[in-house]
C-alpha positions in Angstrom: 31.8 -13.0 -2.9 31.7 -10.8 0.2 33.6 -12.0 3.3 31.3 -13.3 6.1 32.4 -10.6 8.5 31.4 -7.9 6.0 28.0 -9.5 5.4 27.3 -9.8 9.1 28.3 -6.1 9.5 25.5 -5.2 7.1 22.8 -7.3 8.8 21.7 -4.5 11.2 21.0 -2.2 8.2 19.0 -5.0 6.4 17.0 -5.7 9.6 16.3 -2.0 10.2 15.0 -1.6 6.6 12.9 -4.7 6.9 11.3 -3.7 10.2 10.6 -0.1 9.2 9.1 -1.2 5.9 6.8 -3.7 7.7 5.8 -1.1 10.2 4.8 1.3 7.5 3.0 -1.2 5.2 1.1 -3.2 7.8 -1.3 -0.4 8.6 -4.6 -0.9 6.7 -4.1 1.8 4.1 -5.7 2.2 0.6 -3.3 -0.3 -1.0 -3.9 -3.1 1.5 -7.7 -2.4 1.4 -7.6 -2.9 -2.3 -5.7 -6.1 -2.1 -8.2 -7.4 0.5 -11.1 -6.6 -1.9 -9.5 -8.3 -4.8 -8.8 -11.3 -2.7 -12.3 -11.6 -1.4 -13.6 -11.2 -4.9 -11.2 -13.9 -6.1 -10.1 -11.7 -9.1 -6.5 -11.1 -10.2 -5.2 -11.4 -6.7 -1.6 -12.3 -7.6 -1.5 -9.9 -10.4 -2.5 -7.1 -8.0 0.0 -8.3 -5.4 2.8 -8.5 -8.0 2.1 -4.9 -9.1 2.0 -3.7 -5.5 5.3 -5.3 -4.7 6.9 -4.0 -7.9 5.6 -0.5 -7.2 6.9 -0.6 -3.6 10.4 -1.7 -4.8 10.5 1.2 -7.3 9.4 3.6 -4.6 12.1 2.2 -2.2 14.7 2.5 -4.9 13.8 6.1 -5.6 13.8 6.9 -1.9 17.1 5.3 -1.1 19.0 6.6 -4.2 17.1 9.7 -5.0 14.8 11.5 -2.6 16.7 10.6 0.5 20.0 11.9 -1.0 18.3 15.1 -2.2 16.5 15.8 1.1 13.0 14.7 0.1 10.4 16.3 -2.2 10.0 20.0 -2.6 7.0 21.6 -0.8 5.3 22.4 -4.1 5.5 18.8 -5.4 4.6 17.4 -2.0 1.5 19.7 -1.7 0.4 18.7 -5.2 0.7 15.0 -4.4 -1.2 15.4 -1.2 -4.0 17.4 -2.9 -4.3 14.7 -5.6 -4.2 12.0 -2.9 -7.0 13.7 -0.9 -9.3 13.8 -3.9 -8.6 10.1 -4.7 -9.3 9.1 -1.1 -12.5 11.1 -0.9 -13.9 9.6 -4.1 -12.9 6.0 -3.2 -14.3 6.5 0.3 -17.6 7.7 -1.2 -17.8 4.6 -3.4 -17.2 2.3 -0.4 -19.8 4.1 1.6 -22.3 3.7 -1.2 -21.6 0.0 -1.2 -22.1 -0.1 2.6 -25.4 1.7 2.4 -26.7 -0.7 -0.3 -27.3 -3.4 2.3 -26.6 -7.1 2.8 -28.4 -8.3 -0.4 -26.2 -6.1 -2.6 -23.1 -7.2 -0.7 -24.0 -10.8 -1.3 -24.6 -10.3 -5.0 -21.3 -8.5 -5.2 -19.4 -11.3 -3.5 -21.1 -14.1 -5.4 -20.5 -13.2 -8.8 -21.2 -12.4 -12.0 -20.4 -10.8 -15.1 -21.2 -7.4 -13.6 -18.4 -7.6 -11.1 -15.8 -9.4 -13.1 -12.8 -7.0 -13.5 -10.7 -7.4 -16.7 -7.0 -7.8 -16.6 -6.5 -4.3 -17.8 -8.8 -2.9 -15.2 -7.0 -4.8 -12.5 -3.6 -3.5 -13.6 -4.9 0.1 -13.7 -6.5 -0.2 -10.3 -3.4 -1.7 -8.7 -1.2 1.0 -10.1 -3.7 3.7 -9.0 -3.7 2.4 -5.4 0.1 2.3 -5.4 1.1 5.5 -7.3 -1.8 7.7 -6.3 -1.5 6.7 -2.6 -0.1 9.8 -0.7 1.1 7.6 2.1 3.4 5.8 -0.3 5.0 9.0 -1.4 5.1 10.7 2.0 6.0 7.8 4.2 7.7 5.1 2.1 9.5 7.4 -0.4 10.5 10.1 2.0 10.8 8.4 5.4 12.7 5.3 4.1 15.0 7.5 2.1 15.8 9.7 5.1 16.3 6.8 7.4 18.7 5.2 4.9 21.1 8.1 5.3 22.0 6.9 8.7 23.7 3.8 7.2 25.9 5.6 4.8 27.2 3.7 1.7 26.8 0.8 0.9 24.7 0.3 4.0 21.9 2.4 2.5 21.6 -0.2 -0.3 21.4 -3.0 2.2 18.8 -1.0 4.1 16.8 -0.7 0.9 17.1 -4.4 0.2 15.6 -5.1 3.7 12.8 -2.6 3.0 12.0 -4.3 -0.3 12.0 -7.7 1.4 9.5 -6.4 3.9 7.1 -5.6 1.1 7.5 -9.0 -0.5 6.9 -10.8 2.8 3.8 -8.7 3.7 2.0 -8.9 0.4 2.9 -12.6 -0.2 1.7 -13.4 3.3 -1.5 -11.4 2.8 -2.2 -13.2 -0.5 -1.7 -16.7 1.1 -4.0 -15.8 4.0 -6.7 -14.6 1.6 -6.5 -17.8 -0.5 -6.8 -19.9 2.7 -9.5 -17.8 4.4 -11.2 -16.2 1.4 -14.2 -18.6 1.1 -14.9 -18.2 4.8 -14.8 -14.4 4.5 -17.2 -14.1 1.6 -20.2 -13.3 3.8 -22.5 -10.3 3.5 -21.6 -9.0 6.9 -17.9 -9.2 6.2 -18.3 -7.2 3.0 -20.4 -4.5 4.7 -17.9 -4.2 7.6 -15.0 -4.0 5.1 -16.7 -1.3 3.1 -17.6 0.7 6.2 -14.0 0.4 7.5 -12.6 1.4 4.1 -14.9 4.4 3.9 -13.9 5.6 7.4 -10.3 4.9 6.7 -10.2 6.8 3.4 -12.1 9.8 4.7 -10.1 9.8 7.9 -6.9 9.7 6.0 -8.1 12.5 3.7 -9.0 14.6 6.7 -5.7 14.2 8.4 -3.8 15.0 5.2 -6.1 18.0 4.6 -5.4 19.4 8.0 -1.7 18.9 7.5 -1.9 20.7 4.2 -3.6 23.7 5.9 -1.0 23.7 8.7 -3.6 22.8 11.3 
């Protein structure tokens, strides 16, 4: 067991990882938007959250013990990931915009059920993994930024920093899941669905635009 003085000395590294992780993950990105939709639909919420947390922990581990030590991703790999991410964001944004244009009646039918909107367990797993592993912000921000920041703490401080970052992911997604369970029934209104779809479409397209401009060096 570590001496108390040693544990206290590592606390700043843990807190730094926790706060940086929360600051990155709290923005309404594709992953969070997907969790919100699954919560509002009342389908596979905790399965989705569990996979998001697991993916984040794996990314954090890779960033702390891999990419951060190597200086990040190569330009070729980074550009390929950004290009794939842009395509993913454009397609998902178009789907959200189509739902927004369909109107309140369609939004109500989507929220209230049925066999048409029930997602299987396999589909839920694939969707959660796609929104985690095809999300360019996870690679460019979480994997690279956290890995780089961890270098400031040396060893074993970088591992403590990573533990704090992983804890931030657990806290955020668990809290989001609890909020959705408590507020979900109140949020399942046509107007809320349309607003969410509009926000998601703008968010996805805006993110794709920013990434595309960065890829072109503009």
